[in-house]
Residue frames as a rotation matrix with the C-alpha (Angstrom) as fourth column:
UNK 1
0.406 -0.199 0.892 -84.97
0.095 0.980 0.175 2.50
-0.909 0.014 0.416 17.70
UNK 2
-0.407 -0.652 -0.640 -82.58
-0.643 -0.294 0.707 2.02
-0.649 0.699 -0.300 14.80
UNK 3
0.817 0.576 0.034 -83.77
-0.337 0.526 -0.781 0.61
-0.468 0.626 0.624 11.54
UNK 4
0.490 -0.644 0.588 -81.47
0.638 0.724 0.260 -1.60
-0.593 0.248 0.766 9.47
UNK 5
0.427 -0.332 0.841 -80.74
0.765 -0.363 -0.532 1.11
0.482 0.871 0.099 6.92
UNK 6
0.959 -0.089 0.268 -79.78
-0.209 -0.862 0.461 3.57
0.190 -0.498 -0.846 9.73
UNK 7
0.616 -0.772 0.154 -76.56
0.300 0.411 0.861 1.58
-0.728 -0.484 0.485 10.31
UNK 8
0.316 -0.484 0.816 -75.33
0.938 0.031 -0.345 2.75
0.142 0.875 0.464 6.92
UNK 9
0.845 0.057 0.532 -75.05
0.053 -0.998 0.023 6.24
0.532 0.008 -0.846 8.37
UNK 10
0.781 -0.594 0.194 -72.13
-0.311 -0.101 0.945 5.19
-0.542 -0.798 -0.264 10.57
UNK 11
0.309 -0.736 -0.603 -68.60
-0.899 -0.018 -0.438 4.88
0.312 0.677 -0.667 9.15
UNK 12
0.923 -0.115 -0.368 -66.98
0.152 0.986 0.073 1.46
0.354 -0.123 0.927 9.06
UNK 13
0.660 -0.682 0.316 -64.14
-0.750 -0.569 0.338 2.13
-0.050 -0.460 -0.886 11.53
UNK 14
0.607 -0.433 0.666 -62.70
0.094 0.872 0.481 -1.35
-0.789 -0.229 0.570 11.13
UNK 15
0.418 -0.408 0.812 -61.45
0.898 0.318 -0.303 -0.53
-0.134 0.856 0.499 7.64
UNK 16
0.962 -0.096 0.257 -60.21
-0.037 -0.974 -0.223 3.00
0.272 0.205 -0.940 8.31
UNK 17
0.196 -0.976 -0.091 -56.55
0.558 0.187 -0.809 3.94
0.807 0.108 0.581 8.54
UNK 18
0.941 0.213 0.262 -56.71
-0.083 -0.608 0.790 5.30
0.328 -0.765 -0.554 12.10
UNK 19
0.511 -0.817 0.269 -53.43
-0.419 0.037 0.907 3.72
-0.751 -0.576 -0.323 13.13
UNK 20
0.440 -0.446 -0.780 -50.75
-0.865 0.024 -0.502 3.25
0.242 0.895 -0.375 10.52
UNK 21
0.944 -0.046 -0.326 -49.26
0.061 0.998 0.036 -0.24
0.324 -0.054 0.945 10.19
UNK 22
0.009 -0.996 0.094 -45.78
-0.021 -0.094 -0.995 1.12
1.000 0.007 -0.022 10.99
UNK 23
0.050 0.088 0.995 -47.00
-0.945 -0.318 0.076 1.27
0.323 -0.944 0.068 14.62
UNK 24
0.908 0.292 -0.300 -47.04
-0.228 0.946 0.230 -2.54
0.351 -0.140 0.926 14.61
UNK 25
0.078 -0.975 -0.210 -43.28
0.036 0.213 -0.976 -2.42
0.996 0.068 0.052 15.19
UNK 26
-0.319 -0.180 0.930 -43.96
-0.830 -0.420 -0.367 -1.51
0.457 -0.889 -0.015 18.82
UNK 27
0.518 0.588 0.621 -45.52
-0.803 0.585 0.116 -4.93
-0.295 -0.558 0.775 19.35
UNK 28
0.688 -0.385 -0.616 -42.89
-0.157 0.749 -0.644 -7.08
0.709 0.540 0.454 17.63
UNK 29
0.907 -0.380 -0.182 -40.50
0.331 0.374 0.867 -8.89
-0.261 -0.846 0.464 19.92
UNK 30
0.544 -0.823 -0.165 -36.99
-0.835 -0.551 -0.006 -7.51
-0.087 0.141 -0.986 20.29
UNK 31
0.959 -0.283 -0.001 -34.31
0.281 0.954 -0.102 -9.92
0.030 0.097 0.995 19.20
UNK 32
0.233 -0.957 0.175 -30.92
0.817 0.095 -0.568 -8.71
0.527 0.275 0.804 18.05
UNK 33
0.304 -0.091 0.948 -31.22
-0.154 -0.987 -0.046 -5.34
0.940 -0.132 -0.315 19.82
UNK 34
0.478 -0.037 0.878 -30.98
-0.865 -0.194 0.463 -6.83
0.153 -0.980 -0.125 23.30
UNK 35
0.903 -0.149 -0.402 -29.29
0.134 0.989 -0.065 -10.18
0.407 0.005 0.913 22.67
UNK 36
0.063 -0.938 -0.340 -26.35
0.728 0.277 -0.627 -10.68
0.682 -0.208 0.701 24.99
UNK 37
-0.442 -0.180 0.879 -27.26
-0.292 -0.898 -0.331 -7.67
0.848 -0.402 0.344 27.15
UNK 38
-0.409 0.256 -0.876 -27.87
0.831 0.502 -0.241 -8.03
0.378 -0.826 -0.418 30.87
UNK 39
0.702 0.687 0.187 -30.02
0.523 -0.675 0.520 -5.68
0.484 -0.267 -0.834 32.98
UNK 40
-0.491 -0.825 -0.280 -27.92
0.852 -0.388 -0.351 -2.68
0.180 -0.411 0.893 34.05
UNK 41
-0.023 0.500 -0.866 -28.83
0.699 -0.612 -0.371 0.67
-0.715 -0.613 -0.335 35.64
UNK 42
-0.123 -0.118 -0.985 -27.79
-0.390 -0.907 0.157 2.78
-0.913 0.404 0.066 32.64
UNK 43
0.156 0.230 0.961 -29.09
0.791 0.553 -0.261 2.44
-0.591 0.801 -0.095 29.08
UNK 44
-0.426 -0.323 -0.845 -27.73
-0.290 -0.836 0.465 4.51
-0.857 0.444 0.263 26.21
UNK 45
0.320 0.558 0.766 -29.94
0.697 0.409 -0.589 4.61
-0.642 0.722 -0.258 23.13
UNK 46
-0.141 -0.539 -0.830 -28.12
-0.271 -0.786 0.556 6.16
-0.952 0.304 -0.036 20.20
UNK 47
0.812 0.213 -0.544 -28.04
-0.566 0.057 -0.822 6.36
-0.144 0.975 0.167 16.45
UNK 48
0.821 -0.561 0.105 -25.55
0.570 0.805 -0.161 3.91
0.005 0.192 0.981 14.90
UNK 49
0.616 -0.664 -0.423 -22.04
-0.150 -0.626 0.765 5.09
-0.773 -0.408 -0.485 15.79
UNK 50
0.832 -0.401 0.384 -19.49
0.489 0.201 -0.849 5.91
0.264 0.894 0.363 13.11
UNK 51
0.239 -0.836 0.494 -15.84
0.107 -0.484 -0.869 6.95
0.965 0.260 -0.027 13.13
UNK 52
-0.738 -0.669 0.086 -14.78
0.061 -0.194 -0.979 8.64
0.672 -0.717 0.184 16.36
UNK 53
0.036 0.854 0.519 -18.27
-0.642 -0.378 0.667 8.64
0.766 -0.357 0.535 17.89
UNK 54
0.672 0.188 -0.716 -17.68
0.289 0.824 0.487 5.45
0.682 -0.535 0.500 19.90
UNK 55
-0.352 -0.872 -0.339 -14.51
0.781 -0.074 -0.620 6.91
0.516 -0.483 0.707 21.41
UNK 56
-0.633 0.197 0.749 -16.39
-0.303 -0.953 -0.005 10.12
0.712 -0.230 0.663 22.21
UNK 57
0.489 0.872 -0.008 -19.12
-0.399 0.232 0.887 8.14
0.775 -0.430 0.462 23.99
UNK 58
0.386 -0.430 -0.817 -16.51
0.708 0.705 -0.036 6.21
0.591 -0.564 0.576 25.98
UNK 59
-0.718 -0.662 0.214 -14.90
0.414 -0.654 -0.633 9.50
0.559 -0.366 0.744 27.09
UNK 60
-0.218 0.738 0.639 -18.31
-0.584 -0.623 0.520 10.84
0.782 -0.259 0.567 28.13
UNK 61
0.727 0.535 -0.431 -19.01
-0.045 0.663 0.747 7.73
0.686 -0.523 0.506 30.19
UNK 62
-0.070 -0.835 -0.546 -15.52
0.813 0.269 -0.516 7.81
0.577 -0.480 0.660 31.77
UNK 63
-0.741 -0.140 0.657 -16.19
-0.112 -0.938 -0.327 11.42
0.662 -0.316 0.680 32.83
UNK 64
0.246 0.915 0.321 -19.40
-0.698 -0.062 0.713 10.11
0.672 -0.400 0.623 34.42
UNK 65
-0.465 -0.563 0.683 -17.26
-0.874 0.418 -0.250 7.55
-0.144 -0.713 -0.686 36.29
UNK 66
0.617 0.681 0.395 -18.90
-0.523 0.729 -0.441 4.67
-0.588 0.066 0.806 34.42
UNK 67
-0.630 -0.776 0.031 -16.99
-0.506 0.441 0.741 1.77
-0.589 0.451 -0.670 32.95
UNK 68
-0.566 0.394 -0.724 -18.33
-0.737 0.150 0.659 -0.21
0.368 0.907 0.206 29.95
UNK 69
-0.780 0.266 -0.566 -19.59
0.335 0.942 -0.019 -3.01
0.528 -0.204 -0.824 32.21
UNK 70
-0.738 0.489 -0.465 -22.02
0.403 -0.233 -0.885 -0.62
-0.541 -0.841 -0.026 33.95
UNK 71
-0.123 0.732 -0.670 -24.13
-0.554 -0.611 -0.566 0.42
-0.823 0.301 0.481 30.96
UNK 72
-0.092 0.209 0.974 -25.85
0.697 0.712 -0.087 -1.00
-0.711 0.670 -0.211 27.91
UNK 73
-0.583 -0.067 -0.809 -25.77
-0.471 -0.784 0.404 0.58
-0.661 0.617 0.426 24.46
UNK 74
0.030 0.626 0.780 -28.58
0.674 0.563 -0.478 0.04
-0.738 0.540 -0.405 21.97
UNK 75
-0.814 -0.338 -0.474 -28.04
-0.132 -0.686 0.716 1.50
-0.566 0.645 0.513 18.51
UNK 76
0.090 0.936 0.341 -31.19
0.594 0.224 -0.772 2.38
-0.799 0.273 -0.536 16.58
UNK 77
-0.642 -0.263 0.721 -31.39
0.763 -0.316 0.564 3.60
0.080 0.911 0.404 13.00
UNK 78
-0.925 0.277 -0.261 -32.89
-0.227 -0.952 -0.206 7.03
-0.306 -0.131 0.943 12.46
UNK 79
-0.303 0.931 -0.203 -36.72
-0.951 -0.283 0.121 6.92
0.056 0.230 0.972 12.48
UNK 80
-0.460 0.146 -0.876 -36.74
-0.085 0.975 0.207 3.15
0.884 0.170 -0.436 13.16
UNK 81
0.409 0.673 0.616 -39.37
-0.713 -0.186 0.676 2.40
0.569 -0.716 0.404 15.81
UNK 82
-0.612 -0.592 -0.524 -38.14
-0.008 0.668 -0.744 0.64
0.791 -0.451 -0.414 18.94
UNK 83
0.411 0.903 -0.127 -40.59
0.126 0.081 0.989 -0.55
0.903 -0.422 -0.081 21.64
UNK 84
-0.281 -0.515 0.810 -39.64
-0.672 -0.497 -0.549 1.14
0.685 -0.699 -0.207 24.93
UNK 85
0.505 0.547 0.667 -41.81
-0.863 0.334 0.380 -1.20
-0.015 -0.767 0.641 27.01
UNK 86
0.946 -0.204 -0.250 -39.81
0.151 0.964 -0.217 -4.18
0.285 0.168 0.944 25.75
UNK 87
0.002 -0.974 0.226 -36.44
0.050 -0.226 -0.973 -2.46
0.999 0.013 0.048 26.29
UNK 88
-0.053 0.062 0.997 -37.55
-0.892 -0.452 -0.019 -1.54
0.449 -0.890 0.079 29.81
UNK 89
0.816 0.467 0.341 -38.66
-0.573 0.731 0.371 -5.07
-0.076 -0.498 0.864 30.63
UNK 90
0.808 -0.536 -0.244 -35.55
0.342 0.764 -0.546 -6.72
0.480 0.358 0.801 29.18
UNK 91
-0.085 -0.976 0.202 -32.86
0.461 -0.218 -0.860 -4.31
0.883 0.020 0.469 30.44
UNK 92
0.574 0.482 -0.662 -34.48
0.781 -0.080 0.619 -2.73
0.245 -0.873 -0.422 33.54
UNK 93
-0.427 -0.809 0.405 -32.63
0.626 -0.587 -0.513 0.61
0.653 0.035 0.757 33.36
UNK 94
0.180 0.407 -0.896 -32.89
0.895 -0.446 -0.023 3.40
-0.409 -0.797 -0.444 35.91
UNK 95
0.080 -0.241 -0.967 -31.20
-0.205 -0.954 0.221 6.06
-0.975 0.180 -0.126 33.75
UNK 96
0.372 0.090 0.924 -31.65
0.832 0.410 -0.374 6.40
-0.413 0.908 0.077 29.98
UNK 97
-0.257 -0.508 -0.822 -29.47
-0.116 -0.828 0.549 8.61
-0.959 0.237 0.154 27.79
UNK 98
0.612 0.508 0.606 -31.05
0.591 0.215 -0.778 9.37
-0.525 0.834 -0.168 24.41
UNK 99
-0.328 -0.783 -0.529 -28.49
-0.004 -0.558 0.830 10.49
-0.945 0.274 0.180 21.81
UNK 100
-0.838 0.035 -0.545 -30.25
-0.526 -0.319 0.788 11.66
-0.146 0.947 0.285 18.66
UNK 101
-0.748 0.624 -0.227 -33.30
0.507 0.757 0.412 9.53
0.429 0.193 -0.883 19.43
UNK 102
-0.552 0.654 0.518 -36.74
-0.649 -0.727 0.226 11.05
0.524 -0.211 0.825 19.95
UNK 103
-0.699 0.345 0.627 -39.10
-0.438 0.486 -0.756 9.60
-0.566 -0.803 -0.189 22.59
UNK 104
0.330 0.892 -0.309 -41.73
-0.802 0.093 -0.590 9.10
-0.497 0.443 0.746 19.87
UNK 105
-0.049 -0.454 -0.889 -39.34
-0.822 0.525 -0.222 6.68
0.567 0.720 -0.399 18.15
UNK 106
-0.951 -0.301 -0.066 -39.65
-0.191 0.744 -0.640 4.51
0.242 -0.596 -0.766 21.27
UNK 107
-0.286 0.932 -0.220 -43.44
0.496 0.341 0.799 4.72
0.820 0.120 -0.560 21.27
UNK 108
-0.416 0.072 -0.907 -43.42
0.865 -0.276 -0.419 7.29
-0.281 -0.958 0.053 24.09
UNK 109
0.194 0.574 0.796 -45.94
0.674 -0.667 0.317 10.11
0.713 0.474 -0.516 23.84
UNK 110
0.724 -0.072 -0.686 -43.97
0.550 -0.539 0.637 12.58
-0.416 -0.839 -0.351 25.96
UNK 111
0.629 -0.589 0.508 -41.59
0.113 -0.577 -0.809 15.45
0.770 0.566 -0.296 25.43
UNK 112
0.506 -0.559 -0.657 -38.33
0.848 0.184 0.496 15.70
-0.156 -0.809 0.567 27.36
UNK 113
0.889 -0.354 -0.290 -36.29
-0.329 -0.935 0.133 18.78
-0.318 -0.023 -0.948 28.12
UNK 114
0.679 -0.722 -0.134 -33.03
0.167 0.329 -0.929 18.63
0.715 0.609 0.344 26.19
UNK 115
-0.215 -0.964 0.159 -29.88
-0.149 -0.128 -0.981 18.08
0.965 -0.234 -0.116 28.26
UNK 116
-0.356 0.137 0.924 -31.80
-0.904 -0.303 -0.303 18.03
0.238 -0.943 0.232 31.58
UNK 117
-0.994 0.098 -0.039 -32.81
0.105 0.938 -0.330 15.03
0.004 -0.332 -0.943 33.65
UNK 118
-0.284 0.958 -0.039 -36.48
-0.852 -0.233 0.468 14.16
0.440 0.167 0.883 33.09
UNK 119
-0.805 0.095 0.586 -38.41
-0.305 0.780 -0.546 11.70
-0.509 -0.619 -0.599 35.23
UNK 120
0.042 0.810 -0.586 -40.69
-0.994 0.095 0.061 9.39
0.106 0.579 0.808 33.28
UNK 121
0.648 0.332 -0.686 -41.83
-0.384 0.920 0.083 5.79
0.658 0.210 0.723 33.80
UNK 122
0.964 -0.248 0.094 -39.83
-0.014 0.308 0.951 5.44
-0.265 -0.918 0.294 37.05
UNK 123
0.249 -0.917 0.312 -36.60
0.964 0.267 0.014 6.32
-0.096 0.297 0.950 35.21
UNK 124
0.303 -0.281 -0.911 -34.41
-0.024 -0.957 0.288 9.36
-0.953 -0.065 -0.296 34.73
UNK 125
0.528 -0.044 0.848 -34.12
0.831 0.233 -0.505 10.35
-0.175 0.972 0.160 31.06
UNK 126
0.008 -0.538 -0.843 -31.53
-0.039 -0.842 0.537 12.65
-0.999 0.029 -0.027 29.52
UNK 127
0.687 0.282 0.670 -32.21
0.648 0.180 -0.740 13.64
-0.329 0.942 -0.059 25.91
UNK 128
0.059 -0.740 -0.670 -29.43
-0.156 -0.670 0.726 15.10
-0.986 0.061 -0.155 23.78
UNK 129
0.563 0.044 -0.825 -28.44
-0.813 -0.146 -0.563 15.56
-0.146 0.988 -0.046 20.14
UNK 130
0.964 -0.224 -0.145 -26.65
0.157 0.916 -0.370 12.74
0.215 0.334 0.918 18.34
UNK 131
0.442 -0.883 -0.157 -22.98
0.544 0.125 0.829 12.03
-0.713 -0.452 0.536 18.98
UNK 132
-0.157 -0.475 0.866 -22.17
0.976 -0.208 0.063 13.48
0.151 0.855 0.496 15.55
UNK 133
0.508 0.415 0.755 -23.91
0.333 -0.903 0.272 16.73
0.795 0.113 -0.596 16.48
UNK 134
0.963 -0.176 -0.205 -22.25
0.161 -0.238 0.958 16.83
-0.217 -0.955 -0.201 19.90
UNK 135
0.127 -0.968 0.216 -18.84
0.903 0.203 0.379 16.47
-0.411 0.146 0.900 18.23
UNK 136
-0.284 -0.198 0.938 -19.54
0.782 -0.614 0.107 19.59
0.555 0.764 0.329 16.18
UNK 137
0.347 0.526 0.776 -21.28
-0.055 -0.815 0.577 21.64
0.936 -0.243 -0.254 18.88
UNK 138
-0.585 -0.689 -0.427 -19.01
0.391 0.221 -0.893 22.12
0.710 -0.690 0.140 21.88
UNK 139
-0.712 0.389 0.585 -21.60
-0.648 -0.686 -0.331 24.34
0.272 -0.615 0.740 23.61
UNK 140
0.390 0.879 -0.273 -24.20
-0.710 0.476 0.519 21.55
0.587 -0.008 0.810 23.38
UNK 141
0.139 -0.439 -0.888 -21.71
0.337 0.864 -0.374 19.05
0.931 -0.247 0.268 24.80
UNK 142
-0.858 -0.473 0.202 -20.90
0.034 -0.443 -0.896 21.44
0.513 -0.762 0.396 27.64
UNK 143
-0.303 0.837 0.455 -24.59
-0.908 -0.399 0.129 21.93
0.289 -0.374 0.881 28.42
UNK 144
0.488 0.439 -0.754 -25.20
-0.277 0.898 0.342 18.17
0.827 0.042 0.560 28.38
UNK 145
-0.315 -0.709 -0.631 -22.38
0.482 0.453 -0.750 17.72
0.818 -0.540 0.199 30.89
UNK 146
-0.934 -0.173 0.312 -23.29
-0.124 -0.663 -0.738 20.59
0.335 -0.728 0.598 33.23
UNK 147
-0.334 0.905 0.264 -27.08
-0.937 -0.350 0.016 20.19
0.107 -0.242 0.964 33.22
UNK 148
0.590 0.692 -0.417 -27.58
-0.697 0.697 0.169 16.47
0.407 0.190 0.893 32.60
UNK 149
0.412 -0.448 -0.793 -24.68
0.118 0.890 -0.441 14.08
0.903 0.088 0.420 33.04
UNK 150
-0.623 -0.758 0.193 -22.75
-0.064 -0.196 -0.979 15.63
0.780 -0.622 0.074 35.94
UNK 151
-0.305 0.544 0.782 -25.78
-0.938 -0.314 -0.147 16.07
0.165 -0.778 0.606 38.25
UNK 152
0.718 0.669 -0.192 -26.95
-0.643 0.743 0.185 12.50
0.267 -0.009 0.964 37.62
UNK 153
0.739 -0.421 -0.527 -23.69
0.250 0.897 -0.365 10.53
0.626 0.138 0.768 37.56
UNK 154
-0.335 -0.942 0.030 -21.08
0.369 -0.161 -0.916 12.59
0.867 -0.296 0.401 39.42
UNK 155
-0.702 0.110 0.703 -22.96
-0.566 -0.685 -0.458 14.80
0.431 -0.720 0.544 41.89
UNK 156
-0.714 0.500 -0.489 -25.74
0.496 0.855 0.150 12.19
0.493 -0.135 -0.859 42.20
UNK 157
-0.915 0.402 0.028 -28.31
-0.342 -0.738 -0.581 14.87
-0.213 -0.542 0.813 42.99
UNK 158
-0.013 0.945 -0.327 -31.12
-0.968 0.070 0.240 12.80
0.250 0.320 0.914 41.46
């Protein structure tokens, strides 16, 4: 049987910093990120686009035989948390292309193979470097096309 003073031997977990307050962002409602967007099969989550990056993304999607009305783009600042469960519920994608965004940034505790299709949460995920990095690394862009985009969107093997 515990005596009253025995309770002092246990740490007060209520006041410990087990989970950092920055994790609260995963429970805040999305507002401007999804406003005006309708559910579509393809969701592109990218760092904010600059300069020629938007044109590069459009060329990539054209090569995938996708027109702008068939996909949603959500731009997320580097290291800014974005709640995946809310994106999923609002936009209902089947294929997600991550460009410079880590799964952990979306509150997902999983690792994805780069460039390759990954199945997670009833969706196909393709993780790749940012558009800026792809512009500078032609080999990375080629690998993304051959291993990830072409099989999913052109060959439709998944």
